LUMPAPA-818912 format. One record per residue (C-alpha): residue in three letters; x, y, z. Coordinates in Angstrom, 1 decimal. Layout:
<atoms>
resn | xx | yy | zz
ALA | X | Y | Z .
...
</atoms>
This chain:
<atoms>
resn | xx | yy | zz
MET | -10.9 | -21.4 | 7.4 .
ARG | -14.4 | -20.7 | 6.1 .
ASP | -17.2 | -19.4 | 8.3 .
GLY | -20.7 | -20.7 | 8.1 .
SER | -21.6 | -18.7 | 5.0 .
GLY | -18.8 | -20.4 | 3.0 .
ALA | -16.6 | -17.4 | 3.2 .
ARG | -12.9 | -17.5 | 4.3 .
ASP | -12.4 | -16.1 | 7.8 .
GLY | -8.9 | -14.6 | 7.1 .
SER | -7.5 | -16.2 | 10.3 .
GLY | -4.1 | -16.9 | 8.5 .
MET | -3.4 | -13.3 | 8.0 .
ARG | -0.5 | -11.6 | 9.8 .
GLY | -0.7 | -8.9 | 12.5 .
GLY | -4.5 | -8.9 | 12.8 .
SER | -4.7 | -8.2 | 16.5 .
GLY | -2.7 | -5.0 | 16.4 .
VAL | -5.6 | -2.8 | 15.3 .
ARG | -7.9 | -1.2 | 17.9 .
ASP | -11.4 | 0.1 | 17.4 .
GLY | -11.4 | 2.6 | 20.2 .
SER | -14.3 | 1.0 | 22.1 .
GLY | -12.3 | 0.8 | 25.3 .
SER | -11.5 | 4.5 | 25.5 .
ARG | -12.3 | 6.3 | 28.8 .
GLY | -15.0 | 9.0 | 29.0 .
ILE | -14.4 | 12.6 | 29.7 .
PRO | -13.6 | 13.2 | 33.4 .
ALA | -16.5 | 14.7 | 35.5 .
ALA | -16.2 | 18.3 | 36.5 .
ARG | -14.6 | 18.9 | 39.9 .
THR | -16.7 | 20.3 | 42.7 .
PRO | -15.8 | 23.9 | 43.5 .
SER | -14.2 | 24.4 | 47.0 .
ALA | -13.5 | 27.3 | 49.2 .
SER | -10.0 | 27.5 | 47.8 .
PRO | -9.5 | 30.3 | 45.2 .
SER | -7.1 | 28.1 | 43.3 .
PRO | -8.6 | 26.9 | 39.9 .
PRO | -8.8 | 23.2 | 39.3 .
ALA | -6.2 | 21.7 | 37.2 .
SER | -7.2 | 21.1 | 33.6 .
PRO | -7.1 | 17.5 | 32.3 .
SER | -4.3 | 16.7 | 29.9 .
PRO | -5.6 | 16.8 | 26.3 .
ARG | -6.0 | 13.4 | 24.7 .
PRO | -6.4 | 12.8 | 21.0 .
ALA | -9.8 | 11.4 | 20.1 .
ILE | -9.8 | 8.0 | 18.5 .
GLN | -11.6 | 8.2 | 15.2 .
ARG | -13.2 | 5.3 | 13.5 .
ALA | -11.8 | 6.6 | 10.2 .
SER | -8.3 | 5.9 | 11.6 .
VAL | -9.2 | 2.4 | 12.3 .
ARG | -10.7 | 2.0 | 8.8 .
GLY | -7.4 | 3.3 | 7.4 .
GLN | -5.4 | 0.8 | 9.4 .
ILE | -7.6 | -2.0 | 8.3 .
LEU | -7.4 | -0.8 | 4.6 .
ASP | -3.6 | -0.8 | 4.8 .
ALA | -3.6 | -4.3 | 6.3 .
LEU | -5.9 | -5.6 | 3.7 .
ARG | -3.9 | -4.1 | 0.9 .
ALA | -0.8 | -5.7 | 2.3 .
ALA | -2.6 | -9.0 | 2.5 .
LEU | -3.6 | -8.7 | -1.1 .
VAL | -0.1 | -8.1 | -2.3 .
ALA | 1.3 | -10.9 | -0.2 .
GLY | -1.3 | -13.3 | -1.5 .
GLU | -2.8 | -13.9 | 1.9 .
LEU | -6.2 | -12.9 | 0.4 .
ALA | -6.4 | -15.4 | -2.4 .
PRO | -7.9 | -14.5 | -5.8 .
GLY | -11.3 | -16.1 | -6.2 .
GLU | -11.9 | -16.6 | -2.5 .
VAL | -14.8 | -15.0 | -0.6 .
TYR | -14.1 | -13.3 | 2.8 .
SER | -16.7 | -12.1 | 5.2 .
ALA | -16.4 | -8.8 | 7.1 .
PRO | -17.4 | -10.3 | 10.5 .
ALA | -14.8 | -13.1 | 10.2 .
LEU | -12.1 | -10.7 | 9.1 .
GLY | -13.0 | -8.2 | 11.8 .
GLU | -12.6 | -11.0 | 14.4 .
SER | -9.1 | -11.8 | 13.1 .
PHE | -8.2 | -8.1 | 13.4 .
GLY | -9.8 | -7.6 | 16.8 .
VAL | -12.4 | -5.0 | 15.6 .
SER | -16.0 | -4.9 | 14.6 .
ALA | -17.2 | -5.8 | 11.1 .
THR | -18.0 | -2.2 | 10.3 .
PRO | -14.5 | -0.8 | 9.6 .
VAL | -13.6 | -4.0 | 7.7 .
ARG | -16.7 | -3.6 | 5.6 .
GLU | -15.9 | 0.0 | 4.9 .
ALA | -12.3 | -0.8 | 3.9 .
MET | -13.5 | -3.6 | 1.7 .
GLN | -15.9 | -1.2 | 0.0 .
GLN | -13.0 | 1.0 | -0.8 .
LEU | -11.1 | -2.0 | -2.3 .
ALA | -14.2 | -2.7 | -4.4 .
THR | -14.1 | 0.8 | -5.9 .
GLU | -10.4 | 0.2 | -6.7 .
GLY | -11.2 | -3.1 | -8.4 .
ALA | -9.4 | -5.4 | -6.0 .
VAL | -12.5 | -7.2 | -4.7 .
GLU | -16.2 | -7.5 | -5.7 .
VAL | -19.2 | -7.6 | -3.5 .
VAL | -20.9 | -11.0 | -3.1 .
PRO | -24.4 | -10.4 | -1.6 .
ASN | -25.1 | -12.0 | 1.8 .
ARG | -21.6 | -13.6 | 1.8 .
GLY | -18.9 | -10.9 | 1.8 .
PHE | -16.2 | -9.9 | -0.8 .
ARG | -14.5 | -12.0 | -3.4 .
VAL | -10.9 | -11.2 | -4.4 .
VAL | -10.8 | -10.4 | -8.1 .
GLU | -9.0 | -12.9 | -10.3 .
ARG | -6.7 | -11.0 | -12.6 .
GLY | -5.1 | -11.9 | -15.9 .
ALA | -1.8 | -11.2 | -17.5 .
ARG | -3.4 | -8.8 | -20.0 .
GLU | -4.6 | -6.5 | -17.2 .
LEU | -1.1 | -6.3 | -15.8 .
ALA | 0.3 | -5.6 | -19.2 .
GLU | -2.2 | -2.8 | -19.8 .
LEU | -1.4 | -1.2 | -16.4 .
ALA | 2.3 | -1.4 | -17.1 .
GLU | 1.8 | 0.3 | -20.5 .
ILE | -0.2 | 3.1 | -18.9 .
ARG | 2.4 | 3.6 | -16.2 .
GLY | 5.1 | 3.8 | -18.8 .
LEU | 3.2 | 6.4 | -20.8 .
ILE | 2.8 | 8.6 | -17.7 .
GLU | 6.1 | 8.1 | -15.8 .
ALA | 8.7 | 7.8 | -18.6 .
PRO | 8.2 | 11.3 | -20.2 .
VAL | 8.3 | 12.9 | -16.7 .
MET | 11.6 | 11.1 | -15.8 .
LEU | 13.2 | 12.0 | -19.1 .
ARG | 12.3 | 15.6 | -18.6 .
LEU | 13.6 | 15.6 | -15.1 .
ALA | 16.8 | 13.9 | -16.3 .
ARG | 17.5 | 17.0 | -18.5 .
THR | 17.1 | 19.5 | -15.7 .
LEU | 18.1 | 18.0 | -12.3 .
SER | 21.7 | 17.6 | -11.0 .
ALA | 23.4 | 14.5 | -9.9 .
ASP | 23.0 | 15.5 | -6.2 .
ASP | 19.2 | 15.7 | -6.6 .
TRP | 19.2 | 12.1 | -7.8 .
GLU | 21.6 | 10.9 | -5.1 .
ASP | 19.2 | 12.1 | -2.5 .
LEU | 16.9 | 9.3 | -3.7 .
ARG | 19.5 | 6.5 | -3.4 .
PRO | 18.5 | 5.4 | 0.1 .
LEU | 15.0 | 4.7 | -1.2 .
ALA | 16.4 | 2.7 | -4.1 .
GLU | 18.6 | 0.8 | -1.7 .
GLU | 15.6 | 0.1 | 0.5 .
THR | 13.9 | -1.6 | -2.4 .
ALA | 16.9 | -3.8 | -2.8 .
ARG | 16.8 | -4.8 | 0.9 .
ALA | 13.1 | -5.5 | 0.7 .
ALA | 13.6 | -7.7 | -2.4 .
ALA | 16.3 | -9.7 | -0.6 .
VAL | 13.8 | -10.5 | 2.2 .
GLY | 11.3 | -11.7 | -0.4 .
CYS | 8.2 | -10.2 | 1.2 .
ARG | 6.0 | -8.9 | -1.5 .
ALA | 4.1 | -6.5 | 0.8 .
THR | 7.3 | -4.9 | 2.1 .
TYR | 8.7 | -4.6 | -1.3 .
ALA | 5.5 | -3.1 | -2.6 .
GLU | 5.7 | -0.2 | -0.1 .
ALA | 9.4 | 0.4 | -0.9 .
ASP | 8.8 | 0.2 | -4.6 .
ARG | 5.9 | 2.8 | -4.6 .
ALA | 7.9 | 5.1 | -2.2 .
PHE | 10.8 | 5.2 | -4.7 .
HIS | 8.6 | 5.9 | -7.7 .
ARG | 6.6 | 8.6 | -5.8 .
ALA | 9.8 | 10.3 | -4.8 .
ILE | 10.9 | 10.6 | -8.4 .
LEU | 7.5 | 11.9 | -9.6 .
ASP | 7.4 | 14.3 | -6.6 .
LEU | 10.3 | 16.2 | -8.2 .
ALA | 8.0 | 17.2 | -11.0 .
GLY | 5.8 | 19.2 | -8.6 .
ASN | 2.5 | 17.8 | -9.9 .
GLU | 0.4 | 16.4 | -7.1 .
GLN | -2.3 | 15.0 | -9.4 .
LEU | 0.3 | 13.2 | -11.4 .
VAL | 1.7 | 11.6 | -8.3 .
ARG | -1.7 | 10.5 | -7.0 .
ILE | -2.8 | 9.0 | -10.3 .
ALA | 0.5 | 7.2 | -11.0 .
ASP | 0.6 | 5.8 | -7.4 .
GLU | -2.9 | 4.4 | -7.7 .
LEU | -2.0 | 2.7 | -11.0 .
HIS | 1.2 | 1.4 | -9.4 .
ARG | -0.8 | 0.0 | -6.5 .
ARG | -3.1 | -1.9 | -8.8 .
ALA | -0.2 | -3.2 | -10.8 .
GLN | 1.2 | -4.8 | -7.6 .
TRP | -1.7 | -7.2 | -7.0 .
PRO | -0.5 | -10.7 | -7.8 .
LEU | -2.1 | -13.0 | -10.3 .
GLY | -2.5 | -15.6 | -7.6 .
GLY | -0.6 | -18.2 | -5.7 .
SER | 2.0 | -17.8 | -3.0 .
PRO | 5.4 | -16.0 | -3.5 .
THR | 8.0 | -18.4 | -4.9 .
ALA | 11.8 | -18.4 | -5.1 .
ARG | 11.5 | -17.2 | -8.7 .
ALA | 9.2 | -14.4 | -7.6 .
ARG | 11.9 | -13.3 | -5.1 .
LEU | 14.5 | -13.2 | -7.9 .
GLU | 12.2 | -11.1 | -10.0 .
LEU | 11.8 | -8.6 | -7.1 .
MET | 15.6 | -8.4 | -6.8 .
ALA | 15.9 | -7.8 | -10.6 .
ASP | 13.3 | -5.1 | -10.3 .
ALA | 15.2 | -3.4 | -7.4 .
ALA | 18.5 | -3.6 | -9.4 .
GLN | 16.8 | -1.6 | -12.2 .
HIS | 16.0 | 1.1 | -9.7 .
LEU | 19.7 | 1.5 | -8.8 .
ALA | 20.7 | 1.4 | -12.5 .
LEU | 18.0 | 4.0 | -13.3 .
LEU | 19.4 | 6.4 | -10.7 .
ASP | 22.9 | 6.0 | -12.1 .
ALA | 21.6 | 6.9 | -15.6 .
LEU | 19.5 | 9.8 | -14.3 .
SER | 22.5 | 11.2 | -12.4 .
ALA | 24.7 | 11.0 | -15.5 .
GLN | 21.9 | 12.6 | -17.7 .
ASP | 22.2 | 9.6 | -20.0 .
LEU | 18.9 | 9.9 | -21.7 .
SER | 19.4 | 6.9 | -23.9 .
ALA | 20.1 | 4.7 | -20.9 .
VAL | 17.2 | 6.2 | -19.0 .
ASP | 14.8 | 5.5 | -21.9 .
ALA | 16.0 | 1.9 | -22.3 .
LEU | 15.9 | 1.2 | -18.6 .
LEU | 12.3 | 2.5 | -18.3 .
ARG | 11.1 | 0.4 | -21.2 .
GLU | 12.6 | -2.7 | -19.6 .
HIS | 11.3 | -1.8 | -16.2 .
PHE | 7.7 | -1.4 | -17.1 .
VAL | 7.6 | -4.3 | -19.6 .
SER | 9.1 | -6.7 | -17.0 .
MET | 6.5 | -6.0 | -14.4 .
</atoms>
């Protein structure tokens, strides 16, 4: 539904009401009046402060999931106040989260209206896949020469999780499992900057071109997950030729 400014209100998005903005937190208890008793007053139990940054982070995660799932449609404009209402928070953390998405290239600012979801083309996806292949493939091939089969078997639960997520057909769930699997492999290289850059590229590669997930899209997710399992088998066997071939197929097919 669009609000008065012509922007979409995001009311069809899932799980919006589960984010709190902390405005209902209680104040610090008043100091107790000293009495004749020598016993000191009991100290109040420590309570974690609710930070606005944590709310912004929750909203950012929810918006990223909505982008991947296609709930925020490419080309549509969404206003921060309307999205904030759907999440049960003020417009401020939504606007801050949207500004972060703008720096990542997922949305663009539309003055006096809100944020438009960027319409992406197949060329952009192909370029991202090529860059990811140039970064990740050499690292995985190097690790294949040095790590044992047991090291790779430790990652099998993550690969199996991608298969389960693909079977469900939820793009947002699969996106999280997919990135977790690739991060776990790259973590083995011990290069934090590599992991951070590769993960950001991976996230951008997961934004759909547009439209709702289809049955064909679900089959593509399942094929992608199957490649994860096959890749682990090749890595465990130190079969460098198979690893190289699987990585070429994996990144090209994205």
